[in-house]
Every structure is written in C-alpha cells, then in structure tokens.
C-alpha positions in Angstrom: -27.8 -0.2 3.8 -26.5 0.5 7.3 -22.9 1.7 7.7 -20.9 -0.5 10.1 -19.3 1.2 13.1 -15.7 1.3 13.9 -14.4 -0.4 17.0 -13.5 3.1 18.4 -17.0 4.3 17.9 -18.4 1.2 19.6 -15.9 1.6 22.5 -16.9 5.3 22.8 -20.6 4.4 22.8 -20.0 1.9 25.6 -18.1 4.4 27.6 -21.0 6.9 27.2 -23.5 4.2 28.3 -21.4 3.6 31.4 -21.2 7.3 32.0 -25.0 7.6 31.7 -25.5 4.9 34.3 -23.2 6.7 36.7 -25.1 10.0 36.1 -28.3 8.1 36.8 -26.9 6.8 40.0 -25.9 10.3 41.1 -29.4 11.5 40.3 -30.8 8.6 42.4 -28.5 9.7 45.2 -29.9 13.2 45.1 -33.5 11.9 45.1 -32.7 9.7 48.1 -31.2 12.7 49.9 -34.4 14.6 49.3 -36.4 11.7 50.7 -34.1 11.4 53.7 -34.6 15.1 54.3 -38.3 14.5 54.6 -37.9 11.5 56.9 -35.3 13.3 59.0 -37.6 16.3 59.4 -40.5 14.1 60.5 -38.3 12.2 63.0 -37.0 15.5 64.4 -40.5 16.9 64.8 -41.6 13.7 66.5 -38.7 13.9 68.8 -39.2 17.5 69.7 -42.9 16.9 70.3 -41.9 14.3 72.9 -39.3 16.4 74.6 -41.7 17.2 77.5 -40.6 13.7 78.7 -37.0 14.7 78.8 -37.0 15.6 82.5 -37.8 12.0 83.2 -34.7 10.8 81.2 -32.5 11.9 84.1 -34.5 9.8 86.5 -34.8 6.7 84.5 -32.6 4.5 86.6 -34.1 5.9 89.8 -37.6 5.3 88.5 -36.8 1.8 87.5 -35.4 0.9 90.9 -38.3 2.6 92.6 -40.7 0.6 90.4 -38.9 -2.7 91.3 -39.1 -1.9 95.0 -42.8 -0.9 94.8 -43.7 -4.0 92.9 -41.7 -6.5 95.1 -42.8 -5.4 98.6 -45.4 -3.6 100.6 -43.7 -0.5 101.9 -44.7 2.0 104.6 -42.7 4.8 103.0 -41.8 5.7 99.5 -38.3 4.4 98.6 -37.8 7.5 96.4 -38.8 10.4 98.7 -39.0 8.6 102.1 -42.5 10.0 102.8 -45.4 7.9 104.1 -47.2 6.0 101.3 -50.8 6.8 101.0 -51.5 4.5 98.0 -48.7 2.3 96.8 -50.6 1.1 93.8 -51.2 4.7 92.7 -47.5 5.6 93.1 -46.5 2.5 91.1 -48.9 3.5 88.3 -47.4 7.0 88.3 -43.9 5.6 88.1 -45.0 3.3 85.2 -46.5 6.2 83.4 -43.4 8.3 83.7 -41.2 5.3 82.5 -43.5 4.7 79.5 -43.2 8.4 78.5 -39.5 8.0 78.8 -39.6 4.9 76.6 -41.5 6.9 73.9 -38.8 9.6 74.0 -36.1 7.0 73.8 -37.7 5.3 70.7 -38.2 8.7 69.1 -34.6 9.6 69.7 -33.4 6.3 68.3 -35.5 7.0 65.1 -33.9 10.4 64.8 -30.4 9.0 65.2 -31.2 6.3 62.6 -32.4 8.9 60.1 -29.2 11.0 60.7 -27.0 7.9 60.2 -28.8 7.1 57.0 -28.3 10.7 55.8 -24.6 10.4 56.5 -24.4 7.1 54.6 -26.3 8.7 51.7 -23.7 11.5 51.7 -20.9 9.0 51.6 -22.5 7.1 48.8 -23.1 10.3 46.8 -19.4 11.3 47.3 -18.4 7.8 46.1 -20.7 8.0 43.0 -19.6 11.5 42.2 -15.9 10.5 42.3 -16.6 7.5 40.0 -18.3 9.8 37.6 -15.5 12.3 37.9 -12.9 9.6 37.0 -14.9 8.6 33.9 -15.4 12.2 32.8 -11.7 12.8 33.2 -10.9 9.7 31.1 -13.4 10.8 28.4 -12.0 14.4 28.5 -15.4 15.9 29.1 -14.1 19.0 30.8 -17.3 21.0 31.1 -19.1 18.2 32.8 -16.1 17.4 34.9 -16.2 20.9 36.3 -19.8 20.5 37.3 -19.1 17.3 39.1 -16.0 18.6 40.8 -17.9 21.7 42.0 -20.7 19.4 43.4 -18.2 17.3 45.3 -17.1 20.3 47.5 -20.5 21.0 49.0 -21.3 17.3 49.4 -18.0 16.9 51.4 -18.7 20.0 53.5 -22.3 18.8 54.1 -21.2 15.3 55.2 -18.6 16.8 57.7 -21.1 19.3 59.1 -23.8 16.6 59.3 -21.6 14.4 61.3 -20.9 17.2 63.8 -24.2 19.2 63.8 -27.5 18.7 65.5 -29.4 20.8 63.0 -29.1 18.1 60.4 -32.2 18.7 58.4 -31.2 22.4 57.8 -27.8 21.1 56.5 -29.6 18.8 54.0 -31.8 21.6 52.8 -28.9 23.9 52.4 -27.0 21.2 50.4 -29.9 20.6 48.1 -30.3 24.3 47.4 -26.6 25.0 46.6 -25.9 26.2 43.0 -23.4 23.4 42.6 -26.0 20.7 43.4 -28.6 22.5 41.3 -26.2 22.4 38.3 -25.7 18.7 38.9 -29.4 18.1 38.8 -29.6 19.9 35.5 -26.5 18.0 34.3 
C-alpha cells in the first residue's frame, strides 16, 4: 500500500521540478554559448581572410560613381584618375571586380556582427535565466546552490559588458566558458 503524500511534500516536489527546468534552461544557455563561440570564430576567420579587400572599402563610393560614369558614356579619359583611357571595358571590369570584393567583405563583416549580436543576446538570456534560478533557490533556501549561481552571475555580467565593448569577442566567450564559476555551474 502506497503512502499518500502531504500537500507540503507535493508543493515541495513541484518547486523542485520547476527548479530542475530552470537548471536545464541554464545548461541550454551554456551549450548555446559554446555553439555561438564556434560560429563567431568561423565568422571572424572568414572576415579576416577577406580583409585584403579592406583597402577598397575606403573607395567604395568613388568606385561606384566611376562605374556609373564608365557604364553610361564613352569617355576619352578616366573619370577617376583623369588619364587617357586605353580600354574602357577593361577598366570597367576592373572596377566591377574591386566592388565585388568589397561586397564579399561587407557580407562577411555583417555575418560577424550578427554573430556578435547573437552572443550578446545569449549573455542577456543567460543572465535572465540565472537570476530566475537564483530567485527560486533563495525561496527554497538552497544556500549551497545559490552561492554557485551567484558566483556564475558575476563573470556572465562581466563577459556581457566586455563583449559589448570588445572586438576580440571570441576570446571573451572562451574565457567565460573556462572560468571556475561557470565550470561549477556546469557541474551543478
């Protein structure tokens, strides 16, 4: 014969189930941060690999205007350097090539910025989830676990602030994932 549980036991069990779901969410946040680290590193490497096009970035507007002039009229001299044109078609092709390289760099930079934004959003979500977990642990008077969560909140907050200001964002994520506080949270 099974013993019936008291309302207090049932309420406590429900609180613990809620707590477990929140712990699972924090674990998911940590896993997402690791995945974002990989995607951010890939995006950064892609961007750096395309940096040889960076010199063209300064001349984008000039190149676009030159392309427009070369495409619209037959010219005796280059509208960019004012030298006699030998082959207007060849010059137009060269301008197009430089603009296409610039476009690749621009797309790569946007991808990098997107990954950085996603990492910042992940940090904000992790902070939110850790704070919700902290509130429940406080309510349940689970002091040992509360200390682990509170100690993890500090590096996550520091990481988010640095990440918003830094360009070396993938190093910041790696540093966060390797902090003892976060490692303790993973083992939580």
